[in-house]
C-alpha positions, 0 to 999 in steps of 0.5 A: 435220922439221928436222934435228938439227945438231952443230958439234963446235968450239974457243972461239977458232975463227973458222971454227967461229963462222962455220959457226955464224953459217951455220947462224944465218942459215938459222935452225938453233941447232946444238948445240955440242960443244967438243973443246979438251982432250978427246984421246978425242972429237978422237981419234974425229973423226980416226976418224969424219971423216978430219980434224983440224980444227975445225969438224966438222958433223954432220947426222943424224949424218952428217959434212958437213965443215967451214966451207967445206964446209958453204958448197959443200954450201949453194951446190950445192943440197944443204944445205937438203934435209938440214937438213929446210928 
């Protein structure tokens, strides 16, 4: 079963677009949640991930980090199993 993927993003974030494109190459269409102007959602992200930056990628409700973390996870062979591929 393919995983549920959520990317917390902002409209002008280049790394956000790269993360979405990277997932797209694997056939994954993530749910996008725009956190620009949403102070509560951004505070929740900081509490949950320890990071203030976007993108923040969640796979099956577990944070995996940003774009570079996503690529590193894929290169280590850990991404496809999480995605259910």
